[in-house]
DSSP file (Angstrom, degrees, kcal/mol; ACC not computed):
  #  RESIDUE AA STRUCTURE BP1 BP2  ACC     N-H-->O    O-->H-N    N-H-->O    O-->H-N    TCO  KAPPA ALPHA  PHI   PSI    X-CA   Y-CA   Z-CA
    1    1 A M              0   0    0      0, 0.0     2,-0.2     0, 0.0     0, 0.0   0.000 360.0 360.0 360.0 151.7   91.7  -48.1  -99.8
    2    2 A A        -     0   0    0      1,-0.1     2,-0.1     0, 0.0     0, 0.0  -0.577 360.0-118.7 -82.9 144.3   88.5  -47.6  -97.9
    3    3 A N        -     0   0    0     -2,-0.2     3,-0.1     1,-0.1    -1,-0.1  -0.451  30.1-114.0 -75.4 155.0   85.1  -48.5  -99.4
    4    4 A G        -     0   0    0      1,-0.1     2,-0.1    -2,-0.1    -1,-0.1  -0.313  45.4 -74.4 -80.7 175.1   82.5  -45.8 -100.0
    5    5 A K        -     0   0    0      1,-0.1    -1,-0.1    -2,-0.1     2,-0.1  -0.434  51.3-119.4 -68.9 139.3   79.2  -45.7  -98.1
    6    6 A R        -     0   0    0     -2,-0.1     2,-0.2     1,-0.1    -1,-0.1  -0.415  27.9-105.9 -77.3 158.3   76.7  -48.2  -99.3
    7    7 A K        -     0   0    0     -2,-0.1     2,-0.2     1,-0.1    -1,-0.1  -0.528  35.6-110.2 -76.3 145.3   73.3  -47.1 -100.7
    8    8 A L        -     0   0    0     -2,-0.2    -1,-0.1     1,-0.1     2,-0.0  -0.544  30.1-117.7 -75.5 145.9   70.2  -47.5  -98.6
    9    9 A T     >  -     0   0    0     -2,-0.2     4,-1.9     1,-0.1     5,-0.2  -0.255  29.2-105.4 -71.9 170.2   67.6  -50.1  -99.5
   10   10 A A  H  > S+     0   0    0      1,-0.2     4,-2.1     2,-0.2     5,-0.1   0.850 122.3  51.0 -66.9 -32.8   64.1  -49.1 -100.5
   11   11 A A  H  > S+     0   0    0      2,-0.2     4,-2.4     1,-0.2    -1,-0.2   0.921 110.0  48.9 -69.9 -43.3   62.9  -50.3  -97.0
   12   12 A E  H  > S+     0   0    0      1,-0.2     4,-2.3     2,-0.2    -2,-0.2   0.847 109.4  52.6 -67.9 -32.0   65.5  -48.4  -95.1
   13   13 A K  H  X S+     0   0    0     -4,-1.9     4,-2.7     2,-0.2    -1,-0.2   0.913 111.1  47.1 -66.9 -42.0   64.6  -45.2  -97.1
   14   14 A R  H  X S+     0   0    0     -4,-2.1     4,-2.1     2,-0.2    -2,-0.2   0.910 111.5  49.8 -64.9 -39.1   61.0  -45.7  -96.2
   15   15 A A  H  X S+     0   0    0     -4,-2.4     4,-2.6     2,-0.2     5,-0.2   0.942 112.2  49.8 -62.1 -46.4   61.8  -46.2  -92.5
   16   16 A R  H  X S+     0   0    0     -4,-2.3     4,-2.2     1,-0.2    -2,-0.2   0.930 110.7  48.5 -56.3 -47.8   64.0  -43.1  -92.6
   17   17 A K  H  X S+     0   0    0     -4,-2.7     4,-1.7     1,-0.2    -1,-0.2   0.882 110.6  50.9 -66.8 -36.8   61.3  -41.0  -94.1
   18   18 A R  H  X S+     0   0    0     -4,-2.1     4,-1.8     1,-0.2    -1,-0.2   0.928 110.4  50.5 -64.9 -44.2   58.6  -42.2  -91.6
   19   19 A R  H  X S+     0   0    0     -4,-2.6     4,-2.5     1,-0.2    -2,-0.2   0.879 109.1  51.3 -62.6 -36.4   61.0  -41.3  -88.7
   20   20 A R  H  < S+     0   0    0     -4,-2.2    -1,-0.2     1,-0.2    -2,-0.2   0.887 111.6  46.3 -68.1 -35.2   61.6  -37.9  -90.0
   21   21 A E  H  < S+     0   0    0     -4,-1.7    -1,-0.2    -5,-0.2    -2,-0.2   0.768 118.7  42.3 -76.9 -25.2   57.9  -37.2  -90.4
   22   22 A E  H  < S+     0   0    0     -4,-1.8    15,-2.2    -5,-0.1     2,-0.3   0.827 116.3  39.7 -88.7 -34.0   57.2  -38.5  -86.9
   23   23 A F  E  <  -A   36   0A   0     -4,-2.5     2,-0.3    13,-0.3    13,-0.2  -0.814  57.5-164.4-117.1 156.3   60.0  -37.1  -84.9
   24   24 A M  E     -A   35   0A   0     11,-3.0    11,-2.7    -2,-0.3     2,-0.5  -0.920  25.3-115.8-131.3 162.7   62.0  -33.9  -84.6
   25   25 A T  E     +A   34   0A   0     -2,-0.3     2,-0.3     9,-0.2     9,-0.2  -0.835  32.6 173.6-104.3 127.9   65.3  -33.1  -82.9
   26   26 A T  E     -A   33   0A   0      7,-3.0     7,-3.4    -2,-0.5     2,-0.6  -0.901  28.5-122.9-125.1 161.1   65.5  -30.8  -80.0
   27   27 A F  E     +A   32   0A   0     -2,-0.3     2,-0.5     5,-0.2     5,-0.2  -0.914  26.2 179.2-110.6 124.1   68.5  -29.9  -77.8
   28   28 A V  E >  S-A   31   0A   0      3,-2.8     3,-1.9    -2,-0.6    -2,-0.0  -0.984  75.5 -15.7-122.5 125.6   68.2  -30.4  -74.0
   29   29 A N  T 3  S-     0   0    0     -2,-0.5    -1,-0.1     1,-0.3     3,-0.1   0.852 129.5 -53.1  47.2  40.5   71.2  -29.6  -71.9
   30   30 A G  T 3  S+     0   0    0      1,-0.2     2,-0.4    -3,-0.0    -1,-0.3   0.562 117.9 109.0  79.5   9.1   73.4  -29.6  -74.9
   31   31 A K  E <  S-A   28   0A   0     -3,-1.9    -3,-2.8     2,-0.0     2,-0.4  -0.922  71.0-117.1-116.6 142.8   72.3  -33.1  -76.1
   32   32 A A  E     -A   27   0A   0     -2,-0.4     2,-0.4    -5,-0.2    -5,-0.2  -0.623  32.4-172.4 -79.0 132.4   70.1  -33.9  -79.1
   33   33 A K  E     -A   26   0A   0     -7,-3.4    -7,-3.0    -2,-0.4     2,-0.5  -0.982  20.6-135.0-127.2 137.9   66.8  -35.6  -78.2
   34   34 A R  E     +A   25   0A   0     -2,-0.4     2,-0.3    -9,-0.2    -9,-0.2  -0.832  32.1 174.6 -90.5 123.0   64.3  -37.1  -80.6
   35   35 A V  E     -A   24   0A   0    -11,-2.7   -11,-3.0    -2,-0.5     2,-0.1  -0.934  35.9 -98.7-126.1 151.3   60.7  -36.0  -79.6
   36   36 A R  E     -A   23   0A   0     -2,-0.3   -13,-0.3   -13,-0.2   -14,-0.1  -0.453  41.9-113.6 -70.5 141.1   57.4  -36.6  -81.4
   37   37 A R        -     0   0    0    -15,-2.2    -1,-0.1    -2,-0.1     3,-0.1  -0.407  34.8-103.9 -67.1 147.8   56.1  -33.8  -83.6
   38   38 A P        -     0   0    0      0, 0.0    -1,-0.1     0, 0.0     2,-0.1  -0.467  46.5 -89.9 -70.4 151.1   53.0  -32.1  -82.4
   39   39 A P        -     0   0    0      0, 0.0     7,-2.1     0, 0.0     2,-0.4  -0.385  45.9-153.9 -62.7 135.7   49.8  -33.0  -84.4
   40   40 A M  E     -B   45   0B   0      5,-0.2     2,-0.4     6,-0.1    -3,-0.0  -0.884  14.3-167.9-115.1 140.2   49.2  -30.7  -87.4
   41   41 A V  E >  S-B   44   0B   0      3,-3.1     3,-1.9    -2,-0.4     8,-0.0  -0.978  81.5 -21.7-125.6 118.3   46.0  -29.7  -89.1
   42   42 A E  T 3  S-     0   0    0     -2,-0.4    -1,-0.1     1,-0.3     0, 0.0   0.874 129.1 -50.9  52.1  41.1   46.3  -27.9  -92.5
   43   43 A G  T 3  S+     0   0    0      1,-0.3    -1,-0.3     0, 0.0     3,-0.0   0.448 121.2 101.3  78.8   1.5   49.8  -26.9  -91.5
   44   44 A L  E <  S-B   41   0B   0     -3,-1.9    -3,-3.1     2,-0.0    -1,-0.3  -0.827  83.5 -98.0-108.4 151.8   48.9  -25.5  -88.1
   45   45 A P  E  >  -B   40   0B   0      0, 0.0     4,-2.4     0, 0.0    -5,-0.2  -0.465  41.1-113.3 -65.1 149.9   49.3  -27.1  -84.7
   46   46 A A  H  > S+     0   0    0     -7,-2.1     4,-2.4     1,-0.2     5,-0.2   0.875 114.8  51.8 -52.5 -45.2   46.0  -28.7  -83.7
   47   47 A E  H  > S+     0   0    0      1,-0.2     4,-2.4    -8,-0.2    -1,-0.2   0.925 110.5  47.4 -61.2 -45.7   45.4  -26.2  -80.8
   48   48 A E  H  > S+     0   0    0     -3,-0.2     4,-1.8     1,-0.2    -1,-0.2   0.890 110.4  52.8 -64.9 -38.9   46.0  -23.2  -83.0
   49   49 A F  H  X S+     0   0    0     -4,-2.4     4,-2.2     1,-0.2     5,-0.3   0.927 111.4  45.5 -60.6 -45.3   43.6  -24.5  -85.7
   50   50 A V  H  X S+     0   0    0     -4,-2.4     4,-2.3     1,-0.2    -2,-0.2   0.917 110.9  53.9 -64.7 -40.6   40.8  -25.1  -83.2
   51   51 A R  H  < S+     0   0    0     -4,-2.4    -1,-0.2    -5,-0.2    -2,-0.2   0.865 115.2  40.6 -61.4 -35.2   41.4  -21.6  -81.6
   52   52 A R  H  < S+     0   0    0     -4,-1.8    -1,-0.2    -5,-0.2    -2,-0.2   0.822 123.8  35.1 -80.3 -34.3   41.1  -20.0  -85.1
   53   53 A N  H  < S+     0   0    0     -4,-2.2    -2,-0.2    -5,-0.2    -3,-0.2   0.658  92.9  92.8-102.7 -17.2   38.2  -22.0  -86.4
   54   54 A A     <  -     0   0    0     -4,-2.3     2,-0.1    -5,-0.3    -4,-0.0  -0.449  65.9-131.0 -80.9 151.6   35.9  -22.8  -83.5
   55   55 A N     >  -     0   0    0     -2,-0.1     4,-2.2     1,-0.1     3,-0.2  -0.401  31.4 -96.3 -93.3 175.5   33.0  -20.6  -82.6
   56   56 A D  H  > S+     0   0    0      1,-0.2     4,-2.6     2,-0.2     5,-0.2   0.861 122.0  54.7 -58.6 -39.9   32.0  -19.2  -79.2
   57   57 A I  H  > S+     0   0    0      2,-0.2     4,-2.7     1,-0.2    -1,-0.2   0.908 108.7  49.5 -66.2 -39.3   29.5  -22.1  -78.4
   58   58 A W  H  > S+     0   0    0      1,-0.2     4,-1.7     2,-0.2    -1,-0.2   0.921 111.0  49.2 -68.9 -41.3   32.3  -24.7  -79.1
   59   59 A H  H  <>S+     0   0    0     -4,-2.2     5,-2.5     1,-0.2    -2,-0.2   0.934 113.0  47.9 -62.1 -43.3   34.7  -22.9  -76.8
   60   60 A H  H ><5S+     0   0    0     -4,-2.6     3,-1.3     1,-0.2    -2,-0.2   0.915 109.9  51.5 -64.5 -43.8   32.1  -22.7  -74.1
   61   61 A E  H 3<5S+     0   0    0     -4,-2.7    -1,-0.2     1,-0.3    -2,-0.2   0.847 114.6  43.8 -64.1 -32.2   31.1  -26.4  -74.4
   62   62 A N  T 3<5S-     0   0    0     -4,-1.7    -1,-0.3    -3,-0.2    -2,-0.2   0.190 116.3-109.0-102.1  16.0   34.8  -27.5  -74.1
   63   63 A G  T < 5S+     0   0    0     -3,-1.3     2,-0.4    -4,-0.1     3,-0.2   0.742  75.2 133.9  71.6  25.0   35.7  -25.2  -71.3
   64   64 A M    > < +     0   0    0     -5,-2.5     3,-1.9     1,-0.2     4,-0.2  -0.419  15.0 149.2-103.0  51.0   37.9  -22.8  -73.2
   65   65 A W  G >   +     0   0    0     -2,-0.4     3,-1.5     1,-0.3    -1,-0.2   0.750  60.5  69.0 -64.7 -28.0   36.5  -19.6  -71.9
   66   66 A E  G 3  S+     0   0    0      1,-0.3    -1,-0.3    -3,-0.2    -2,-0.1   0.642  97.5  54.3 -67.2 -11.8   39.7  -17.6  -72.2
   67   67 A F  G <         0   0    0     -3,-1.9    -1,-0.3     1,-0.2    -2,-0.2   0.462 360.0 360.0 -97.1  -3.6   39.4  -17.7  -76.0
   68   68 A I    <         0   0    0     -3,-1.5    -1,-0.2    -4,-0.2    -2,-0.1   0.495 360.0 360.0 -80.7 360.0   35.8  -16.3  -76.1
């Protein structure tokens, strides 16, 4: 008879959780690729957060005139 799958150790579980939080899977040419997740601020991508919360002066100082 075949043995069942072994349980993961605590260290393996931590490493797996860290990888899941850091990377996401995308498909390129029919193959799965692991890519880093975009940085998030309060559940929004960092760029979207800045676009929503920055004022016109900040946009001007950082050269983001299209958002003014």
